[in-house]
N, C-alpha and C positions, 0 to 999 in steps of 0.2 A: 761589383758582380761580370765578370768578365773581363775583371780585372790586368788578365795580361800577371807580369811577375811583378806586380803590385807597391812601384815605386812611387804610386799616388801618393797608395793607401800611408804610404812609411810618413814624404814629401807634406802631409794635413796632419797625421800625428806631430809632425813635426813641430809644427808653425799654430798645430789648433792644438790639442795634447788629445784624452779621447780618444778609446778603443774603438779599433776596425778590425775585423773579417775580409777574411780572400776568397772569393768566392770563382771560380775560374775549372776552366774543360780540363784541364791539366793539370792536373797535382805538382804543388810543386813535389823535388827531389827535395834530398831527408838537410840538405848541405841548406837549399835554397829554404827552404824551410825555419830553418837554425835562426840560421839570419833573418829572419824573417822577424818568427818571435822576437830577437835580439833587437830589431827596432819596435817592435808593440802593436804588431800584426795580432792577433790572439786568433785567431780557431784557421780556419783553409778549409771551404767547401767544392765536395767540384759537382760544377752543373752543368749541364745541356740545355742552350734556351732554346735548340730548335725540338724536341719534345717538349709532351704535353708535366702538365705536372713541370715544370724545369723548373724551381725551385726548392725543391722536394727533397728536405731533410734541415732544409739554415732553416730557422729562429723568426719564430717572427716577434711584432716589436723593437724594430728598428728605426733609431733617430733619423734615420737618414742613409736611403739608396744613392748609391755613385752608377750612372751607369754612360760612360764616357766615349766616347765613338765608335761604339758596337751595333748599335741595330743598323749600323747603313749595312754591315753583314749578313746580316740572318734574311736572309727566305720564309721567314714563321710572319705570322697575321701578328701586328704588335701589341693592338689589343688584347690576342691571347698575354703576351707581357702584360700588359698594362694594369691588369686584374692582377694576375699575379705578383707587381712590386708591390701594388693596392693593399692586398693582404699582408704584406711582408711591411706593412710598416703602423710604427706606432698613432693613436688621433694623433693628428699632428703633426703627422710628418712630410719629411720632406724626398720629393725623387730630384735630385740635379744629375740631368742631360743633353748631352751635346753630341751633336750628329751633324757630319758636313750639309748647308746649302747645297740644294742645283742647279743656283745661278755663281758658284763661289768663280773668281775669275781665269785657273785654271781650264775649268768646266767649260764655259763663252769662251778662251784662244780654243778653243777642239771644235764643240757648235762652228767655231767661222771658218775654220779649217776645216771641216766636211771633217768632224774623225766625233766617233762616238765618244763620247762619255763616260759611259761604262770600260770600269777596269778591267782591262787582260787577266784572264781565271774566274769569273765571276761565277760557275758556275761548276760545283766541280767534277771532280770525272774520277768514274769508277767510285763513287759512294766516299770517298775524301771529304774532306771537309772546305766549307765554301772559306773562296779569299778570293780581296778586292772589295770593292764597292757590288751589290748585287742593287739596291733600291736607295735614294737620297731625296729626301724629305726638301718640302722649305715651312718657310717659320708657322702657314698659318693649317694644313694640314696634320702636322704633327701638334698643333695646338684642339683640334675640331676631334682628334684621335685619344690624345690624351683624354677631352674633356668626356668624350662617352663613359669611360675609367673611374669616373669623377677628380679627376686631376684637375687642377688649375693655377695660370702661371701668375708666380708672383711677381719674373720677372724679365725679357729676356734682354739676350747683347748677344749681336752677331760683329764677329768679327772674323778678321780675314787674315792669314797670320800667313806670315813671309816663309813662301814654292820651300825655301830650302836654305837647310844650314849655314849656308854663307852667300846670302843672296848679292845681287847685284843693286848698283844704287840706285837705276831706275826700279828692279824689282821693288826694294822699302819705297822708293815714291808711289811705285801703282797703288800698294798696303796703305801708304798711310793716304789716298786719298778715297780707294775704297771703304776708310775707316774713319773717313768725317761723313757729319751730315751733310753737305750732298751727296753724296753717293745714295 
């Protein structure tokens, strides 16, 4: 859901097998669609996660829904989204959700420097798409919201990622420290 170009679908199919669908706001081009099909992405569904019934048109009964690094970009009530997710899962199906945490290193540094942790472009101009992070969640808050709609955590993992493709030595050390039990 909010799958972007479908790269996660392709990697998961290569590693785990199975079939995957892509649900994204913008439909893939014919060339992109053909490339995805060749790599096992079964169907493509247009969705708008900011509208009523955002998953309208998607089949029900999925074993797994992936919602990776999307929630923080949406100006929507997450309870309505989670209710829709629940309705599209098979009994015993799983929701895999990731979202940056508001206490991540970049935000801490920005706050120490007296800057906003919100990203530039967080509100759309003249009905354009929303870009950037409009809200970030802590783990407890996300767990509480998911529980309201019947989800319960199977596991949690908080991971601090390197802030760039070519992190400095200090950044790599900082990430290791923040991923330690001490942190």
